[in-house]
C-alpha positions in Angstrom: -8.8 -30.7 6.5 -11.9 -30.1 4.4 -12.2 -27.9 1.3 -13.7 -25.0 3.3 -10.5 -24.7 5.3 -8.5 -24.4 2.1 -10.4 -21.4 0.7 -8.6 -18.7 2.7 -5.1 -20.1 1.8 -6.1 -20.3 -1.8 -7.0 -16.6 -1.8 -3.7 -15.9 -0.1 -1.8 -17.8 -2.8 -3.7 -15.7 -5.4 -2.4 -12.6 -3.6 1.1 -14.1 -3.9 0.7 -14.9 -7.6 -0.6 -11.4 -8.3 2.6 -9.9 -6.6 4.9 -12.2 -8.6 3.3 -11.4 -11.9 3.4 -7.7 -11.0 7.2 -8.0 -10.6 7.5 -9.6 -14.1 5.4 -6.8 -15.6 7.7 -4.3 -14.0 10.8 -5.9 -15.6 8.9 -5.7 -18.9 8.3 -1.9 -18.4 4.6 -2.4 -18.1 4.2 -0.2 -15.0 0.4 0.4 -15.1 -0.2 -3.4 -15.4 2.3 -4.0 -12.6 0.5 -1.5 -10.4 -3.0 -2.9 -11.2 -1.7 -6.4 -10.1 -0.7 -4.9 -6.7 -4.3 -3.6 -6.4 -5.5 -7.0 -7.3 -3.3 -8.5 -4.6 -4.8 -6.2 -2.1 -8.3 -7.4 -3.1 -7.2 -11.0 -2.4 -5.6 -10.0 0.8 -8.9 -8.4 1.9 -10.8 -11.5 0.9 -8.6 -14.1 2.5 -8.9 -12.5 6.0 -12.7 -12.2 5.7 -13.0 -15.7 4.4 -11.0 -17.0 7.3 -13.3 -15.2 9.7 -16.6 -16.2 8.1 -15.5 -19.9 7.6 -13.7 -20.0 11.0 -10.8 -21.5 9.0 -7.9 -19.9 11.0 -4.6 -21.8 11.0 -0.9 -21.1 11.9 -0.1 -22.0 8.3 -2.5 -19.4 7.0 -1.0 -16.7 9.2 2.6 -17.4 8.1 1.5 -17.8 4.4 -0.3 -14.5 4.6 2.8 -12.7 5.8 5.0 -14.2 3.1 2.5 -13.3 0.4 2.3 -9.7 1.7 6.0 -9.5 1.8 6.1 -10.2 -2.0 3.0 -8.3 -3.1 3.3 -5.3 -0.8 7.0 -5.1 -0.2 9.1 -6.6 -3.0 6.7 -5.7 -5.9 6.3 -2.0 -5.1 10.0 -1.7 -4.2 11.1 -3.1 -7.5 8.5 -1.0 -9.4 9.7 2.3 -7.8 13.3 1.3 -8.3 12.8 0.8 -12.0 10.8 4.0 -12.3 13.5 6.0 -10.4 16.2 4.4 -12.6 14.4 5.6 -15.8 13.8 9.1 -14.3 17.5 9.4 -13.3 18.8 8.8 -16.8 20.3 12.0 -18.0 19.8 13.9 -14.8 22.2 16.6 -13.7 21.8 15.8 -10.0 24.9 14.0 -8.6 23.0 11.4 -6.6 20.8 10.6 -9.6 23.8 10.6 -12.1 25.6 8.1 -9.8 22.4 6.0 -9.8 22.2 6.1 -6.0 18.7 7.5 -5.7 16.9 4.4 -7.1 18.4 2.2 -4.3 16.3 4.1 -1.7 13.4 2.1 -3.1 14.9 -0.9 -1.4 13.8 0.6 1.9 10.2 -0.5 1.0 10.8 -4.3 1.0 13.3 -4.0 3.9 10.9 -2.0 6.2 8.0 -4.1 5.0 9.8 -7.3 6.2 10.4 -5.6 9.6 6.8 -4.4 9.8 5.4 -7.9 9.0 7.7 -9.7 11.4 6.8 -7.2 14.2 3.1 -7.6 13.4 3.2 -11.4 13.8 4.6 -11.2 17.4 2.8 -8.0 18.6 -0.4 -8.9 20.4 -1.4 -5.2 20.7 -2.5 -4.8 17.1 -5.8 -6.8 17.3 -7.9 -3.6 16.9 -5.7 -1.0 15.2 -2.1 -0.9 13.9 1.2 0.2 15.3 3.1 1.4 12.2 1.6 1.8 8.8 0.1 -1.5 7.3 2.0 -2.7 4.3 -1.0 -2.8 1.9 -1.6 0.9 2.4 2.0 1.8 1.5 1.9 -0.6 -1.5 -1.3 1.0 -2.8 0.2 4.5 -2.5 3.2 3.6 -4.6 1.1 1.5 -7.0 -1.0 4.6 -7.7 2.1 6.5 -8.9 2.4 4.9 -12.3 -1.3 5.2 -12.8 -1.1 8.9 -12.3 2.1 9.2 -14.5 1.3 6.8 -17.3 -2.4 6.3 -17.4 -3.4 9.8 -16.4 -6.7 8.7 -14.8 -7.5 12.3 -14.1 -9.0 12.7 -17.6 -12.2 11.4 -16.0 -12.0 13.7 -13.0 -13.8 17.0 -12.5 -10.5 18.7 -11.5 -7.2 18.9 -13.5 -4.5 16.7 -11.9 -1.4 18.1 -13.7 0.0 19.1 -10.3 0.0 15.4 -9.3 1.8 14.4 -12.5 4.5 17.1 -11.8 4.6 16.0 -8.1 5.2 12.3 -8.7 7.3 12.9 -11.8 9.9 14.7 -9.6 12.6 12.1 -8.7 13.6 13.9 -5.5 10.1 14.1 -4.2 9.5 10.4 -5.0 12.6 9.5 -3.2 11.6 11.5 -0.1 8.2 9.8 -0.2 9.9 6.4 -0.2 11.9 7.4 2.9 8.9 8.9 4.7 6.6 6.0 4.1 9.3 3.4 4.8 9.8 5.1 8.2 6.0 4.9 8.8 6.1 1.1 8.3 8.5 0.6 11.3 7.3 3.6 13.4 5.4 3.5 16.7 2.6 5.7 15.3 -0.8 4.2 16.0 -2.8 3.8 12.7 -6.5 3.2 12.8 -7.9 0.2 10.9 -11.0 0.5 8.7 -12.8 -2.4 10.4 -16.2 -1.2 11.6 -17.3 -3.1 14.7 -20.6 -1.2 14.6 -22.3 1.3 12.3 -22.6 4.0 14.9 -20.7 7.3 14.8 -19.1 6.9 18.2 -15.9 5.0 18.1 -15.9 5.2 14.2 -15.4 8.9 13.8 -12.1 8.7 11.9 -13.3 5.9 9.8 -16.4 7.8 8.7 -14.4 11.0 8.0 -12.0 9.0 5.8 -14.8 7.3 4.0 -16.7 10.5 3.3 -13.6 12.3 2.2 -12.6 9.4 0.0 -15.9 9.5 -1.8 -15.6 13.2 -2.4 -12.0 12.9 -3.6 -13.0 10.1 -6.1 -15.8 12.3 -7.4 -13.3 15.2 -7.9 -10.1 13.4 -9.0 -11.2 9.9 -10.2 -8.4 7.3 -9.7 -5.9 10.1 -9.1 -7.6 10.4 -5.7 -5.9 7.2 -4.4 -2.6 8.7 -3.3 -4.5 11.6 -1.7 -6.7 9.2 0.3 -3.6 7.3 1.6 -2.0 10.6 2.6 -5.2 11.7 4.4 -5.3 8.3 6.1 -1.8 8.9 7.4 -2.5 12.5 8.5 -5.7 11.6 10.4 -3.8 8.8 12.2 -0.9 11.0 13.2 -3.0 14.0 14.3 -5.5 12.0 16.3 -3.1 9.6 18.1 -5.0 10.0 21.4 -8.2 8.7 19.8 -6.7 5.5 18.5 -6.5 2.5 20.8 -4.0 -0.3 20.4 
């Protein structure tokens, strides 16, 4: 095996390392850093697939390694991060579930459902064009954006105030419901369109162009606080336009 064939796997290992360091940052209470490392893992995940295609360096080892890395970076890392954040928010709460420290354990649904999603993806030959069930990186990026909104307040650079987002994600019950909802999407049979453009024409790429244009507008208005909105828009477009999405 020559050096060229090792490049995609090296990028996958960088994805894995980013996820592992993200977990250690979570345990140290550095949630924005942990979140940023999940975003970095997503970059490496994007690069390894493209490198494999460009270099024609596909391998069964790479496929299995990619799933294992994704499980850590997009399943375990966001799950532990949300667990720790919910634990902090539950302290001193008057809600029974929160006082009994039950609510944070709902965050474990993220890694559990991510494992099921990745295992299903590896044996399902229908997902070559689009996805069946929400892809794990999209879920991970949604939850990684939560500490950025709450602790970094990226909305200070936006044209529109984002106080409503801080209140929204700062509510423990809402965050727990979001965990349940997105975890269900991971293992659901909803068809979710991919962002891979096979051509630059409008036909066949309508949903992709709509999401891309809306994403640019949202970034201009809300800065980094637009990230969770974009993921939610991605979900809504996929759910409402099921008939336009092929497997």
